[in-house]
VOPAGU-2260 file (C-alpha; in pm, 1 decimal, decimal comma):
REM VOPAGU-2260
SITE   aa  ch    i         X         Y         Z
SITE  MET   A    0    2127,9      76,1    3109,4
SITE  ALA   A    1    1784,8     -59,3    3020,1
SITE  THR   A    2    1592,2     129,3    2756,0
SITE  PRO   A    3    1255,9     267,1    2877,0
SITE  THR   A    4     950,7     115,0    2710,4
SITE  SER   A    5     846,3     455,9    2574,2
SITE  ASP   A    6    1183,6     487,2    2399,6
SITE  LEU   A    7    1154,4     138,6    2247,8
SITE  SER   A    8     839,5     245,2    2065,4
SITE  MET   A    9    1047,1     509,1    1888,6
SITE  ILE   A   10    1346,5     281,1    1826,4
SITE  LEU   A   11    1191,4     -40,3    1694,5
SITE  PRO   A   12    1079,7     -35,2    1329,5
SITE  ARG   A   13     706,5     -74,7    1266,1
SITE  VAL   A   14     560,7    -358,1    1057,0
SITE  LEU   A   15     194,5    -320,4     959,2
SITE  ILE   A   16     -22,9    -635,3     946,0
SITE  VAL   A   17    -388,2    -623,3     841,7
SITE  SER   A   18    -619,2    -830,6    1060,1
SITE  ARG   A   19    -863,2   -1093,4     938,7
SITE  ARG   A   20   -1228,6   -1094,2    1045,7
SITE  THR   A   21   -1416,7   -1389,4    1191,5
SITE  VAL   A   22   -1731,9   -1444,0    1397,3
SITE  ARG   A   23   -1707,2   -1538,5    1764,0
SITE  LYS   A   24   -2005,4   -1548,5    1999,7
SITE  ASN   A   25   -2226,8   -1383,6    1735,7
SITE  LYS   A   26   -2000,9   -1082,8    1682,2
SITE  PHE   A   27   -1713,0    -995,7    1451,0
SITE  VAL   A   28   -1361,5   -1035,2    1588,6
SITE  ASP   A   29   -1035,1    -926,3    1421,4
SITE  PHE   A   30    -726,3   -1148,5    1455,6
SITE  VAL   A   31    -374,0   -1214,4    1323,9
SITE  GLY   A   32    -196,0   -1551,5    1341,1
SITE  GLU   A   33      39,1   -1561,0    1640,0
SITE  TYR   A   34     327,4   -1724,3    1449,4
SITE  HIS   A   35     358,8   -1410,5    1234,4
SITE  LEU   A   36     369,2   -1186,4    1541,7
SITE  ASP   A   37     620,7   -1407,2    1724,9
SITE  LEU   A   38     865,8   -1404,4    1435,2
SITE  ILE   A   39     838,1   -1029,7    1372,3
SITE  VAL   A   40     896,6    -951,7    1741,0
SITE  GLY   A   41    1168,2   -1216,1    1772,1
SITE  TYR   A   42    1376,8   -1065,4    1494,3
SITE  GLY   A   43    1350,9    -710,9    1629,5
SITE  ALA   A   44    1049,5    -523,7    1488,7
SITE  ALA   A   45     720,1    -405,6    1636,6
SITE  PRO   A   46     405,0    -545,4    1469,4
SITE  VAL   A   47     125,2    -289,3    1430,3
SITE  ILE   A   48    -214,2    -444,0    1358,4
SITE  VAL   A   49    -431,4    -255,3    1109,9
SITE  PRO   A   50    -795,4    -341,2    1189,8
SITE  ARG   A   51   -1010,4    -463,4     905,2
SITE  VAL   A   52   -1290,1    -208,9     954,0
SITE  ALA   A   53   -1471,9      21,4     714,7
SITE  GLY   A   54   -1286,6     338,5     625,5
SITE  VAL   A   55    -939,2     234,3     742,8
SITE  GLN   A   56    -805,4     254,4     385,4
SITE  MET   A   57    -861,8     630,7     401,2
SITE  LEU   A   58    -666,7     658,0     729,0
SITE  LEU   A   59    -340,8     484,8     640,6
SITE  ASP   A   60    -143,2     805,8     696,4
SITE  SER   A   61    -232,8     768,4    1063,8
SITE  PHE   A   62     -21,1     452,8    1079,3
SITE  GLU   A   63     298,0     630,2     972,7
SITE  PRO   A   64     586,0     575,2    1000,2
SITE  ILE   A   65     559,1     250,1     804,2
SITE  HIS   A   66     887,4      59,0     785,3
SITE  GLY   A   67     745,6    -268,0     651,5
SITE  VAL   A   68     421,4    -445,3     561,4
SITE  LEU   A   69     336,9    -813,2     611,8
SITE  LEU   A   70      15,1    -937,5     450,9
SITE  CYS   A   71     -97,0   -1291,0     524,6
SITE  GLU   A   72    -407,7   -1508,8     520,3
SITE  GLY   A   73    -762,3   -1410,6     430,8
SITE  GLU   A   74   -1058,0   -1470,3     201,0
SITE  ASP   A   75   -1059,6   -1480,9    -181,3
SITE  ILE   A   76    -970,1   -1154,9    -355,1
SITE  ASP   A   77   -1256,4   -1002,3    -554,3
SITE  PRO   A   78   -1198,8   -1123,7    -914,0
SITE  SER   A   79   -1307,1    -786,2   -1055,2
SITE  LEU   A   80    -981,4    -645,0    -915,1
SITE  TYR   A   81    -765,9    -849,9   -1150,4
SITE  ASP   A   82    -963,1    -836,1   -1476,9
SITE  VAL   A   83   -1077,6   -1196,5   -1462,6
SITE  ALA   A   84   -1293,7   -1136,7   -1772,5
SITE  GLU   A   85    -975,1   -1099,7   -1974,2
SITE  GLU   A   86    -868,3   -1452,4   -1876,9
SITE  MET   A   87   -1206,7   -1626,0   -1890,6
SITE  PRO   A   88   -1215,8   -1733,3   -2255,3
SITE  ALA   A   89    -895,4   -1936,0   -2221,4
SITE  ALA   A   90    -955,9   -2130,9   -1903,4
SITE  GLY   A   91   -1230,3   -1968,4   -1701,8
SITE  LEU   A   92   -1497,6   -2123,3   -1484,5
SITE  SER   A   93   -1857,1   -2183,4   -1581,2
SITE  PRO   A   94   -2139,0   -2069,0   -1349,7
SITE  ASP   A   95   -2185,1   -2428,9   -1232,5
SITE  GLU   A   96   -1813,1   -2461,0   -1160,1
SITE  LEU   A   97   -1816,0   -2135,4    -965,2
SITE  ASP   A   98   -2109,4   -2260,3    -757,9
SITE  GLU   A   99   -1916,2   -2578,3    -680,8
SITE  VAL   A  100   -1607,9   -2377,0    -580,1
SITE  ARG   A  101   -1820,7   -2166,1    -345,0
SITE  ARG   A  102   -1963,2   -2484,5    -192,4
SITE  LEU   A  103   -1625,4   -2652,2    -141,7
SITE  HIS   A  104   -1450,9   -2340,5     -10,3
SITE  ALA   A  105   -1741,9   -2163,0     156,1
SITE  SER   A  106   -1538,7   -1980,6     421,9
SITE  ASP   A  107   -1293,5   -1831,2     170,1
SITE  ALA   A  108   -1520,0   -1777,6    -130,7
SITE  VAL   A  109   -1734,3   -1519,0      50,0
SITE  GLY   A  110   -1459,5   -1261,1     -10,5
SITE  ASP   A  111   -1392,0    -943,9     186,1
SITE  ARG   A  112   -1386,9    -628,4     -28,1
SITE  GLU   A  113   -1295,2    -406,6     268,5
SITE  LYS   A  114    -983,2    -612,5     336,8
SITE  ASP   A  115    -906,4    -610,4     -38,0
SITE  ASN   A  116    -914,4    -230,3     -45,4
SITE  ILE   A  117    -699,8    -187,4     265,4
SITE  GLU   A  118    -435,2    -436,7     156,7
SITE  LEU   A  119    -413,3    -323,2    -204,6
SITE  ARG   A  120    -361,3      35,5     -90,2
SITE  LEU   A  121     -89,5     -74,8     150,1
SITE  ALA   A  122      79,8    -287,6    -115,8
SITE  ARG   A  123      80,2      -1,6    -367,0
SITE  ARG   A  124     214,9     236,6    -103,8
SITE  CYS   A  125     503,0      -4,7     -39,7
SITE  LEU   A  126     574,7     -40,6    -411,1
SITE  GLN   A  127     566,0     335,5    -460,9
SITE  ARG   A  128     803,6     406,7    -171,4
SITE  ASN   A  129    1013,4      85,6    -183,1
SITE  VAL   A  130     896,1      -9,4     167,5
SITE  PRO   A  131     985,7    -374,3     251,2
SITE  PHE   A  132     691,1    -606,1     179,0
SITE  LEU   A  133     634,2    -974,5     254,0
SITE  GLY   A  134     319,8   -1146,8     128,3
SITE  ILE   A  135     227,5   -1489,8     264,1
SITE  CYS   A  136     -47,1   -1697,7      95,4
SITE  ARG   A  137    -324,1   -1442,9      16,9
SITE  GLY   A  138     -65,6   -1168,3      73,2
SITE  SER   A  139     136,5   -1293,4    -223,4
SITE  GLN   A  140    -177,8   -1283,9    -436,5
SITE  VAL   A  141    -249,0    -925,1    -325,8
SITE  LEU   A  142     106,7    -827,9    -423,6
SITE  ASN   A  143      69,5    -983,5    -769,9
SITE  VAL   A  144    -269,2    -816,4    -829,7
SITE  ALA   A  145    -133,1    -479,3    -709,7
SITE  CYS   A  146     131,8    -502,3    -982,3
SITE  GLY   A  147    -107,1    -601,7   -1262,0
SITE  GLY   A  148     -98,5    -981,5   -1238,4
SITE  THR   A  149    -398,7   -1215,1   -1233,9
SITE  LEU   A  150    -516,4   -1517,2   -1031,9
SITE  TYR   A  151    -675,7   -1856,0   -1082,2
SITE  GLN   A  152   -1021,7   -1843,4    -927,6
SITE  ASP   A  153    -973,6   -2210,7    -845,7
SITE  VAL   A  154    -632,6   -2367,7    -910,2
SITE  GLU   A  155    -733,3   -2734,3    -923,0
SITE  CYS   A  156   -1040,0   -2677,3   -1139,4
SITE  GLU   A  157    -867,5   -2452,1   -1394,3
SITE  LEU   A  158    -537,0   -2640,0   -1415,9
SITE  ALA   A  159    -722,9   -2972,0   -1458,5
SITE  LYS   A  160    -832,1   -2842,0   -1801,4
SITE  THR   A  161    -468,6   -2805,9   -1910,9
SITE  GLY   A  162    -386,9   -3172,7   -1859,1
SITE  LYS   A  163    -111,1   -3100,0   -1605,7
SITE  GLU   A  164     -39,2   -3319,0   -1305,3
SITE  ALA   A  165    -304,7   -3283,1   -1036,2
SITE  VAL   A  166    -189,9   -3137,1    -703,8
SITE  ALA   A  167    -397,5   -3104,5    -387,5
SITE  HIS   A  168    -342,0   -2748,3    -269,5
SITE  ILE   A  169    -568,4   -2779,9      33,4
SITE  ASP   A  170    -679,8   -3071,4     251,8
SITE  TYR   A  171    -943,0   -2979,7     507,8
SITE  ASP   A  172    -914,3   -3323,7     674,3
SITE  ASN   A  173    -537,5   -3290,0     727,6
SITE  TYR   A  174    -514,0   -2912,5     745,3
SITE  ASP   A  175    -174,3   -2852,5     906,4
SITE  GLY   A  176     -21,6   -3185,7     814,5
SITE  HIS   A  177     -80,5   -3166,5     438,6
SITE  ARG   A  178     231,0   -3119,2     221,3
SITE  HIS   A  179     310,3   -3120,9    -150,2
SITE  PRO   A  180     640,9   -3086,2    -334,8
SITE  VAL   A  181     775,1   -2768,6    -496,1
SITE  THR   A  182    1078,1   -2727,6    -718,3
SITE  VAL   A  183    1303,5   -2440,8    -610,8
SITE  GLU   A  184    1467,9   -2220,9    -872,1
SITE  GLU   A  185    1844,2   -2176,4    -844,3
SITE  ASN   A  186    2004,2   -1841,1    -757,9
SITE  THR   A  187    1697,0   -1710,1    -578,4
SITE  PRO   A  188    1654,8   -1610,9    -213,0
SITE  LEU   A  189    1448,1   -1925,3    -152,8
SITE  HIS   A  190    1735,5   -2134,5    -286,9
SITE  SER   A  191    1986,0   -1968,1     -53,2
SITE  TRP   A  192    1760,6   -2015,3     252,6
SITE  PHE   A  193    1695,9   -2387,8     192,5
SITE  ARG   A  194    2024,2   -2478,8      22,3
SITE  ASP   A  195    2135,0   -2716,1     299,9
SITE  SER   A  196    1799,3   -2899,8     293,3
SITE  LEU   A  197    1790,5   -2966,6     -81,3
SITE  GLN   A  198    1908,8   -3305,5    -199,7
SITE  GLU   A  199    2192,9   -3297,7    -449,8
SITE  GLY   A  200    2053,2   -3283,8    -801,5
SITE  LYS   A  201    1696,6   -3252,0    -674,3
SITE  MET   A  202    1576,8   -2896,9    -597,7
SITE  GLU   A  203    1268,6   -3010,3    -409,4
SITE  LEU   A  204    1099,3   -2913,9     -84,1
SITE  MET   A  205     778,2   -3034,2      77,9
SITE  VAL   A  206     562,6   -2735,3     167,9
SITE  ASN   A  207     227,7   -2688,6     339,3
SITE  SER   A  208     -71,2   -2560,6     143,1
SITE  TYR   A  209    -392,3   -2386,5     253,7
SITE  HIS   A  210    -528,9   -2227,8     -61,9
SITE  HIS   A  211    -752,0   -2288,5    -363,7
SITE  GLN   A  212    -651,3   -1976,6    -557,1
SITE  GLY   A  213    -307,7   -1874,8    -683,5
SITE  VAL   A  214    -100,6   -1674,7    -929,5
SITE  LYS   A  215    -211,9   -1720,1   -1289,6
SITE  ARG   A  216     -24,3   -1448,3   -1478,8
SITE  LEU   A  217     273,7   -1325,1   -1281,6
SITE  ALA   A  218     326,3    -947,7   -1293,5
SITE  ASP   A  219     617,5    -847,8   -1517,7
SITE  ARG   A  220     841,3    -714,2   -1241,0
SITE  PHE   A  221     858,4   -1049,5   -1059,0
SITE  VAL   A  222    1072,9   -1361,8   -1100,6
SITE  PRO   A  223     946,6   -1708,6    -988,8
SITE  MET   A  224    1131,5   -1882,3    -705,6
SITE  ALA   A  225     940,7   -2213,2    -689,1
SITE  PHE   A  226     683,2   -2418,9    -881,2
SITE  ALA   A  227     437,3   -2691,7    -780,2
SITE  PRO   A  228     421,8   -3004,0   -1005,5
SITE  ASP   A  229     111,1   -2861,7   -1176,9
SITE  GLY   A  230     308,5   -2549,8   -1275,3
SITE  LEU   A  231     160,6   -2316,0   -1012,6
SITE  ILE   A  232     403,4   -2048,2    -894,3
SITE  GLU   A  233     465,0   -2102,1    -521,2
SITE  GLY   A  234     701,2   -1810,6    -461,1
SITE  PHE   A  235     828,9   -1498,9    -641,0
SITE  TYR   A  236    1027,8   -1181,7    -577,4
SITE  ASP   A  237    1147,5    -860,5    -739,0
SITE  PRO   A  238    1524,9    -898,5    -795,8
SITE  ASP   A  239    1560,4    -522,0    -842,2
SITE  ALA   A  240    1403,1    -464,2    -500,1
SITE  TYR   A  241    1579,9    -736,5    -302,6
SITE  ASN   A  242    1875,6    -644,9     -85,1
SITE  PRO   A  243    1784,3    -678,7     284,6
SITE  GLU   A  244    2107,1    -510,4     400,6
SITE  GLN   A  245    2003,3    -199,3     205,0
SITE  GLY   A  246    1640,1    -207,2     316,2
SITE  LYS   A  247    1502,3    -368,1      -1,8
SITE  PHE   A  248    1257,9    -661,3      12,0
SITE  ILE   A  249     955,1    -727,8    -212,9
SITE  MET   A  250     844,2   -1092,7    -205,7
SITE  GLY   A  251     545,9   -1327,1    -212,3
SITE  LEU   A  252     523,0   -1688,6     -88,6
SITE  GLN   A  253     213,1   -1899,1    -154,5
SITE  PHE   A  254     296,1   -2147,4     123,3
SITE  HIS   A  255     327,3   -2073,7     497,6
SITE  PRO   A  256     688,7   -2123,3     613,0
SITE  GLU   A  257     595,4   -2001,4     964,5
SITE  ARG   A  258     357,6   -2299,7    1000,9
SITE  MET   A  259     586,0   -2567,2     856,6
SITE  ARG   A  260     649,1   -2736,3    1192,5
SITE  GLN   A  261     668,2   -3085,5    1330,4
SITE  PRO   A  262     345,5   -3231,3    1481,0
SITE  SER   A  263     287,4   -3117,7    1840,9
SITE  SER   A  264     609,7   -2919,2    1829,3
SITE  ASP   A  265     747,8   -2575,7    1741,4
SITE  GLU   A  266    1041,1   -2733,0    1555,9
SITE  PHE   A  267    1049,3   -2625,2    1190,3
SITE  ASP   A  268    1043,1   -2878,5     906,2
SITE  TYR   A  269    1357,8   -2716,9     765,6
SITE  PRO   A  270    1614,0   -2479,4     922,5
SITE  GLY   A  271    1537,6   -2232,7     641,9
SITE  CYS   A  272    1167,6   -2194,3     726,6
SITE  PRO   A  273    1198,8   -1874,8     935,6
SITE  ALA   A  274    1453,1   -1717,5     696,8
SITE  ALA   A  275    1189,6   -1520,5     503,4
SITE  TYR   A  276    1086,6   -1341,4     824,7
SITE  GLN   A  277    1445,7   -1295,9     938,3
SITE  GLU   A  278    1553,8   -1135,9     609,5
SITE  PHE   A  279    1233,8    -933,4     588,7
SITE  VAL   A  280    1290,4    -782,2     933,9
SITE  LYS   A  281    1654,7    -721,1     845,7
SITE  ALA   A  282    1533,0    -515,7     548,6
SITE  VAL   A  283    1277,4    -337,3     770,7
SITE  ILE   A  284    1548,9    -234,5    1018,6
SITE  ALA   A  285    1775,6    -114,3     736,2
SITE  TYR   A  286    1487,4      78,0     576,9
SITE  GLN   A  287    1410,1     253,1     906,4
SITE  LYS   A  288    1774,6     352,6     945,1
SITE  LYS   A  289    1784,8     482,2     589,2
SITE  VAL   A  290    1468,9     690,2     640,9
SITE  ASN   A  291    1593,5     826,7     972,7
SITE  ASP   A  292    1932,3     918,7     826,9
SITE  VAL   A  293    1766,9    1116,6     547,6
SITE  GLY   A  294    1508,1    1278,7     771,7
SITE  HIS   A  295    1736,2    1373,6    1059,9
SITE  ASN   A  296    2069,6    1459,3     899,7
SITE  PRO   A  297    2170,6    1793,7    1061,7
SITE  LYS   A  298    2358,9    1904,6     750,2
SITE  ASP   A  299    2056,5    1838,0     528,2
SITE  ALA   A  300    1827,6    2018,4     773,4
SITE  LEU   A  301    2062,1    2319,3     792,5
SITE  LYS   A  302    2086,7    2339,8     414,4
SITE  MET   A  303    1706,9    2324,4     381,6
SITE  ASP   A  304    1660,6    2592,7     649,9
SITE  GLN   A  305    1903,7    2823,3     468,5
SITE  GLU   A  306    1726,0    2773,2     135,7
SITE  MET   A  307    1384,7    2835,2     293,4
SITE  GLU   A  308    1508,3    3152,3     463,2
SITE  LYS   A  309    1652,0    3281,2     136,2
SITE  ARG   A  310    1322,7    3212,7     -40,7
SITE  ARG   A  311    1125,6    3379,6     240,2
SITE  LYS   A  312    1333,9    3698,5     214,2
SITE  ILE   A  313    1276,2    3715,6    -162,6
SITE  ILE   A  314     898,1    3683,9    -117,9
SITE  VAL   A  315     889,1    3940,5     165,7
SITE  ARG   A  316    1086,0    4186,5     -49,5
SITE  SER   A  317     844,8    4130,2    -337,9
SITE  PHE   A  318     543,9    4203,0    -113,9
SITE  SER   A  319     717,9    4512,0      31,0
SITE  ILE   A  320     774,9    4657,5    -315,0
SITE  ALA   A  321     412,8    4582,2    -409,6
SITE  LYS   A  322     293,1    4757,1     -92,1
SITE  ASN   A  323     493,8    5069,2    -167,5
SITE  LEU   A  324     356,6    5082,7    -521,8
SITE  TYR   A  325       2,9    5034,1    -393,5
SITE  ASP   A  326      34,1    5300,5    -122,6
SITE  ALA   A  327     183,3    5552,7    -369,4
SITE  ARG   A  328     -95,3    5478,6    -624,0
SITE  ILE   A  329     153,4    5472,6    -910,1
SITE  ASP   A  330     187,7    5244,9   -1209,8
SITE  MET   A  331     447,3    4974,1   -1182,5
SITE  PRO   A  332     784,0    5068,8   -1339,3
SITE  LEU   A  333     922,6    4806,6   -1577,2
SITE  SER   A  334    1239,3    4790,8   -1368,0
SITE  LYS   A  335    1038,9    4655,0   -1072,0
SITE  GLU   A  336     857,4    4381,3   -1264,7
SITE  PRO   A  337    1120,2    4106,3   -1204,9
SITE  ASP   A  338    1118,6    4180,0    -830,1
SITE  LEU   A  339     742,7    4119,5    -814,6
SITE  GLU   A  340     752,9    3778,8    -988,6
SITE  ALA   A  341     828,2    3593,3    -663,0
SITE  GLY   A  342     521,1    3742,4    -495,7
SITE  ALA   A  343     303,1    3663,7    -795,3
SITE  GLU   A  344     420,7    3299,1    -802,5
SITE  PHE   A  345     359,3    3266,9    -429,9
SITE  LEU   A  346       2,8    3391,8    -465,2
SITE  ASP   A  347     -66,0    3159,1    -758,5
SITE  SER   A  348      49,3    2856,1    -555,5
SITE  ASN   A  349    -126,8    2959,3    -232,9
SITE  THR   A  350    -481,8    3044,8    -335,3
SITE  ALA   A  351    -641,2    2886,9     -26,6
SITE  LEU   A  352    -605,1    3190,2     201,9
SITE  SER   A  353    -804,3    3275,5     511,8
SITE  LEU   A  354   -1026,6    3585,3     504,4
SITE  GLN   A  355    -783,2    3762,2     736,0
SITE  GLN   A  356    -485,7    3675,1     512,8
SITE  ASP   A  357    -677,2    3779,9     202,9
SITE  LYS   A  358    -772,3    4116,2     356,4
SITE  ARG   A  359    -418,3    4181,3     475,1
SITE  LEU   A  360    -265,5    4097,5     138,6
SITE  LYS   A  361    -502,4    4338,3     -34,1
SITE  GLN   A  362    -414,9    4610,5     215,3
SITE  MET   A  363     -42,1    4575,7     161,7
SITE  GLY   A  364     -74,9    4564,4    -213,9
SITE  ALA   A  365      55,8    4212,7    -250,9
SITE  THR   A  366    -188,4    4142,2    -530,9
SITE  VAL   A  367      75,7    4202,5    -793,4
SITE  ARG   A  368      31,8    4377,8   -1130,6
SITE  ASN   A  369    -235,1    4613,8    -988,0
SITE  ALA   A  370    -426,5    4306,4    -865,8
SITE  SER   A  371    -625,2    4278,3   -1189,4
SITE  SER   A  372    -599,4    3903,9   -1251,9
SITE  TYR   A  373    -624,1    3820,9    -881,4
SITE  LEU   A  374    -934,3    4034,2    -827,5
SITE  GLN   A  375   -1098,0    3890,8   -1138,9
SITE  ARG   A  376   -1056,8    3538,3   -1002,2
SITE  LEU   A  377   -1184,8    3651,6    -663,2
SITE  LYS   A  378   -1498,5    3813,3    -811,3
SITE  LEU   A  379   -1564,3    3507,4   -1029,3
SITE  ASN   A  380   -1548,3    3273,7    -726,3
SITE  GLU   A  381   -1775,0    3504,6    -526,7
SITE  GLU   A  382   -2031,8    3508,6    -808,7
SITE  ARG   A  383   -2021,4    3130,5    -840,7
SITE  GLU   A  384   -2078,2    3091,2    -467,1
SITE  ARG   A  385   -2370,0    3338,3    -475,2
SITE  VAL   A  386   -2542,2    3157,4    -762,2
SITE  ALA   A  387   -2489,5    2818,9    -592,7
SITE  ARG   A  388   -2643,4    2945,2    -267,3
SITE  VAL   A  389   -2949,7    3086,3    -446,1
SITE  PHE   A  390   -2999,6    2759,8    -632,8
SITE  MET   A  391   -2961,2    2540,1    -322,3
SITE  GLU   A  392   -3198,0    2750,8    -112,7
SITE  ARG   A  393   -3474,0    2649,9    -356,4
SITE  MET   A  394   -3400,0    2277,8    -310,8
SITE  SER   A  395   -3583,9    2053,4     -66,2
SITE  ALA   A  396   -3406,8    1903,7     235,7
SITE  GLU   A  397   -3430,1    1558,1      74,5
SITE  ARG   A  398   -3261,8    1675,3    -245,4
SITE  LEU   A  399   -2991,4    1855,9     -48,2
SITE  SER   A  400   -2924,8    1536,4     146,9
SITE  ASP   A  401   -2896,0    1337,4    -179,4
SITE  LEU   A  402   -2661,8    1600,1    -322,3
SITE  LEU   A  403   -2441,3    1587,3     -12,5
SITE  SER   A  404   -2423,0    1207,2     -32,7
SITE  PHE   A  405   -2333,6    1228,1    -401,9
SITE  TYR   A  406   -2043,2    1465,2    -337,6
SITE  HIS   A  407   -1915,1    1244,7     -54,7
SITE  ILE   A  408   -1903,8     953,8    -302,5
SITE  MET   A  409   -1737,5    1170,4    -566,9
SITE  GLU   A  410   -1477,2    1284,9    -313,2
SITE  LYS   A  411   -1390,0     922,8    -233,4
SITE  ILE   A  412   -1368,1     823,8    -601,8
SITE  CYS   A  413   -1164,0    1133,0    -684,1
SITE  SER   A  414    -921,9    1052,6    -401,5
SITE  GLU   A  415    -877,1     692,1    -521,8
SITE  VAL   A  416    -827,7     791,4    -887,9
SITE  LEU   A  417    -586,2    1069,4    -793,5
SITE  GLU   A  418    -382,4     828,7    -581,7
SITE  LYS   A  419    -368,5     583,7    -873,7
SITE  LYS   A  420    -258,0     855,2   -1116,3
SITE  LEU   A  421      12,3     977,5    -878,7
SITE  MET   A  422     136,3     622,3    -835,9
SITE  ASN   A  423     168,5     578,7   -1213,0
SITE  THR   A  424     357,0     906,2   -1272,3
C-alpha cells in the first residue's frame, strides 16, 4: 500500500542545507545547487533548506530533528574566524596582495558573516552530537575551521611563495570544464570509492576546482584523503567518526564530485563520483534509526516513567512532612531531617516559580528548614528589584532604550559563549 505523503515526512531522514544568497532583479534570492538536492533525494533523504537570513543561527532548534547536514558552496569565510593573524608572519598576504585577491575574486571575497555564523553553529552541533556531516568546497573549509584548523586566504598566492608546483584552482573562462590532478591516499573512503578508476601504480584522479581558498592547517582530528600537486589538501575525514552503516560520517571534500560530469550530459566522469552522497545518506538513515530506537524504545520509556514516579513520590512525601511541621508550628525533629532533603533539593533546582506556585509552597510549608534560607533569598531578590525600579524610573527614555539594546547584545553574546563552553566540556 502506498505511503501517504504526510507519513513520508515523518519517515524520511532530514538533511539540512544552508542556502546561498545572490541578487536577482534587484533583490536578494536564496538558492541551493540542484545537483545536491537531486542526489540527497535520490538516495532516500529529505533536504531541508535553511535560509541564509539574519537571526536563523538562533533558531536552529526549530529545524529539529536533524539527521544530517550538507554544507556546500558560498563566499570566503571571514578570516577572523580562523586566527589568520597567527599564520600571517609565515606566509601571509600583504595589503596590496589582498586588494588583488579581492579584485580577481570579487564575487567570493565579499564574504558573508551571516552564513558563516549559521554554518559554523550547524557544524559544531553535528560534531557535538555525532550527526553525519558532509562538507563540499566551502563546506569542507567550514568543517576545518569549526574544529580549529586554518585556511589559505588565497591558495595560489600563498603557495607560490613556498616554491611548490603551481596549480590553477579556478578558471573563470572554463568554469565547469576545468580539471586538475589529485593524488588519492590509500585506505581512505575516497580510495575505496574510486578504486576501479585509478590506474595501477598511479593514485591519481582529475577533479574539478572552483575555489581560491583552501585548508592550510588541517584540524588535528582529521586525516587527509587527497592532495593537489601543490600540496593542498583536497579531501579529509575523521576516521573515528566514519562508519556509514552505524550512522557515522564526518568528511570534507574541496572539489565538487556532484558536478564532475561529461559536457552536455549528466554522465559522471567516474563511477565513484556520487559515492560521497550515497554513503553520506546511508549514514543519515542509520543515524535516524539509531535516534528513533533510543527515543522510542518502550522498555526505556517504561523504566524512565517508573524512576520519575518514584522520585515524584519522594518529593511529595517531603513536602507533606514539611506542611505538617509548618501547620503544627513546631521545630523540626532531627529524625525528620533526611526526609526533607528531597524537598530542599527540588526547591534549590527549581527557583523559577510562578507567583501562584510560590504562594502555595509557602502555605504548605514546603520551604524546608523553617524557610530561613529560602525567605532570605526571596527578600534579597525583592530588594534588588525595588532598587532597580527606583533607579530606572529616574532615567530618560533614550537612556532606557540604550540600556535595553545593551542587554539584548549581552544576551546574544552570553548565549554564544555558553554554547561554546558547553561544547568544550
